[in-house]
C-alpha positions as CSV (number, residue, x, y, z in Angstrom):
1,M,22.7,2.2,-5.9
2,A,21.5,5.4,-7.1
3,P,22.6,8.7,-5.4
4,S,19.5,9.2,-3.6
5,G,19.4,5.7,-1.9
6,Q,16.9,4.6,-4.3
7,A,17.8,1.2,-5.7
8,T,18.1,0.8,-9.4
9,A,16.7,-2.4,-10.9
10,P,19.9,-4.2,-11.4
11,A,20.9,-3.3,-7.7
12,V,17.9,-4.9,-6.4
13,Q,18.3,-8.0,-8.6
14,E,22.0,-8.4,-7.2
15,L,20.7,-7.8,-3.4
16,L,18.0,-10.3,-3.9
17,K,20.5,-12.8,-5.6
18,D,23.4,-12.8,-3.3
19,A,20.7,-13.3,-0.5
20,A,22.0,-10.1,1.3
21,L,18.3,-9.2,2.3
22,A,17.0,-12.7,3.1
23,G,15.1,-13.0,6.4
24,E,12.3,-11.8,8.2
25,W,11.4,-8.2,8.0
26,V,8.6,-6.0,9.8
27,L,6.7,-2.8,8.7
28,D,7.9,0.3,10.9
29,P,4.6,1.9,11.6
30,S,6.3,5.1,12.6
31,S,8.2,5.5,9.4
32,S,5.5,4.4,6.9
33,T,2.3,5.8,5.6
34,V,-0.6,4.6,3.4
35,S,-2.5,7.6,2.1
36,V,-5.7,8.0,-0.1
37,K,-6.5,10.8,-2.6
38,N,-10.2,11.3,-4.1
39,K,-11.8,13.6,-6.1
40,S,-14.9,14.6,-4.6
41,M,-17.5,17.1,-5.2
42,W,-18.1,16.2,-9.1
43,G,-14.4,16.1,-9.5
44,L,-13.4,19.4,-8.3
45,V,-12.1,19.3,-4.7
46,P,-9.5,16.8,-3.6
47,V,-10.3,14.7,-0.5
48,N,-7.2,13.5,0.9
49,G,-6.9,11.0,3.8
50,V,-4.4,8.8,5.9
51,F,-4.6,5.6,7.5
52,R,-3.2,5.9,10.9
53,Q,-2.6,2.5,11.6
54,V,-0.5,0.3,9.5
55,T,1.4,-2.9,10.1
56,G,3.3,-5.3,8.1
57,T,5.5,-8.3,7.8
58,G,7.9,-9.5,4.9
59,T,10.3,-12.4,4.2
60,V,12.9,-12.7,1.5
61,S,13.9,-16.2,0.8
62,P,17.6,-17.0,0.1
63,A,17.0,-17.3,-3.3
64,G,15.4,-13.7,-3.4
65,E,11.8,-14.5,-3.7
66,V,10.0,-12.0,-1.7
67,S,6.4,-12.2,0.0
68,G,4.4,-10.4,2.9
69,V,1.5,-8.6,3.9
70,I,0.6,-4.9,4.8
71,T,-2.6,-4.3,6.7
72,V,-4.2,-1.0,7.3
73,A,-7.1,-0.5,9.8
74,A,-10.1,0.8,7.6
75,G,-11.5,2.6,10.8
76,S,-8.1,4.4,11.3
77,I,-9.0,6.6,8.2
78,D,-8.5,10.5,9.0
79,T,-9.4,13.0,6.3
80,K,-9.4,15.7,9.1
81,N,-13.1,15.9,8.7
82,T,-15.0,14.0,11.6
83,K,-18.6,13.8,9.7
84,R,-16.6,12.6,6.5
85,D,-14.3,10.1,8.5
86,T,-17.5,8.4,10.3
87,H,-19.3,8.0,6.8
88,L,-16.3,6.5,5.4
89,R,-16.1,4.1,8.3
90,S,-19.9,3.3,7.7
91,A,-21.6,0.3,5.6
92,D,-21.6,3.1,2.8
93,F,-18.0,2.9,2.3
94,F,-15.3,0.4,4.2
95,D,-17.9,-1.1,6.9
96,S,-14.9,-1.0,9.2
97,D,-17.1,-2.9,12.1
98,N,-17.5,-5.9,9.8
99,Y,-14.3,-5.6,7.8
100,P,-11.7,-3.8,10.3
101,D,-8.8,-4.7,7.9
102,I,-7.8,-3.6,4.5
103,T,-4.8,-5.9,3.5
104,F,-2.4,-6.1,0.6
105,T,-0.7,-9.8,0.2
106,V,2.2,-9.5,-1.7
107,A,3.1,-12.5,-3.8
108,S,6.3,-11.2,-5.5
109,I,8.5,-8.3,-5.9
110,R,10.5,-8.4,-9.2
111,P,13.1,-5.4,-10.5
112,S,11.6,-3.7,-13.2
113,A,12.6,-0.9,-15.7
114,Q,10.8,1.6,-13.4
115,G,12.3,0.2,-10.1
116,V,10.2,-2.8,-9.0
117,S,7.1,-4.4,-10.1
118,V,4.7,-5.6,-7.0
119,T,2.2,-8.5,-7.6
120,G,-0.3,-9.5,-5.2
121,T,-3.9,-9.4,-4.1
122,L,-6.0,-6.5,-2.4
123,R,-8.7,-7.3,-0.2
124,V,-11.1,-4.7,1.1
125,R,-14.7,-5.5,2.6
126,G,-14.0,-9.1,2.0
127,R,-13.6,-8.8,-1.7
128,A,-9.8,-9.7,-3.1
129,R,-8.7,-8.5,-6.6
130,P,-5.5,-9.4,-8.0
131,M,-3.1,-6.2,-8.5
132,T,0.3,-5.6,-10.0
133,F,1.7,-2.1,-9.9
134,D,5.3,-0.3,-10.1
135,G,7.3,1.1,-7.2
136,T,10.6,2.4,-6.2
137,A,12.7,0.6,-3.5
138,A,15.4,2.0,-1.4
139,V,17.8,0.0,0.5
140,K,19.9,1.4,3.6
141,G,22.7,-1.1,4.3
142,T,21.1,-4.6,4.7
143,G,18.8,-3.5,7.8
144,E,16.2,-1.1,6.0
145,V,14.3,-1.4,2.9
146,S,11.6,1.0,1.8
147,L,8.9,0.5,-0.9
148,D,7.2,3.8,-2.5
149,A,4.3,3.4,-4.9
150,K,1.4,5.1,-6.3
151,V,-1.8,2.8,-7.2
152,R,-4.9,3.9,-8.6
153,V,-7.8,1.6,-7.2
154,S,-11.6,1.8,-8.6
155,Q,-14.0,1.7,-5.6
156,A,-16.3,-0.4,-7.4
157,D,-14.0,-3.4,-7.7
158,F,-14.5,-3.9,-3.7
159,G,-18.2,-2.8,-3.5
160,L,-17.8,0.7,-2.8
161,T,-20.6,2.1,-4.9
162,W,-22.5,4.6,-2.7
163,N,-22.4,7.8,-4.9
164,R,-25.1,10.4,-3.9
165,L,-25.7,12.6,-6.8
166,G,-22.5,11.5,-8.5
167,A,-20.4,13.6,-5.9
168,V,-17.8,11.2,-5.2
169,G,-15.0,10.2,-7.6
170,T,-15.0,6.5,-8.2
171,T,-11.2,6.3,-8.4
172,N,-8.5,6.7,-5.6
173,T,-5.0,7.0,-5.5
174,L,-3.2,5.2,-2.7
175,T,0.2,6.5,-2.0
176,I,2.2,3.9,0.0
177,H,5.5,4.4,1.8
178,A,6.3,1.2,3.7
179,V,9.5,1.0,5.6
180,F,10.6,-2.6,6.4
181,T,13.2,-3.4,9.1
182,R,15.1,-6.7,9.5
183,Q,13.7,-8.7,12.6
């Protein structure tokens, strides 16, 4: 284990291999965050937001295979600007009335040189896209595991193409801090 509690790739591999983490896990919404950053106003002004409702579950098999799902309520976006948040919830962007959830379904998590490599499917507005990204894992005993990652996502991949006068950046950075506890 690295001094900060961050698990090194060999430490994660060992914990998965010896079944120390096997079982059912649930995301702790009070300790977890999913935030988004976009450069708006022709790339000059960053817009930051956080999704206020995040849930999730995970399973680690005795063989060390990891699967799960993280769900954010699209309508829970909060950029601290009511007018902008209403627009983000509209059909121009998330269309949260028709597509209330944004989900990431985890197919696997494997140790990598950077920490862990996460593979799965991101679903936004009914469109699903495969995705792999690097992150870091931290393990506290055998009762808490966290995953941290920054993921770049193209809005166009999910049909989010509204962009009056080119004012909205087309790539978002999602910052994920997901804390899971044993059920």
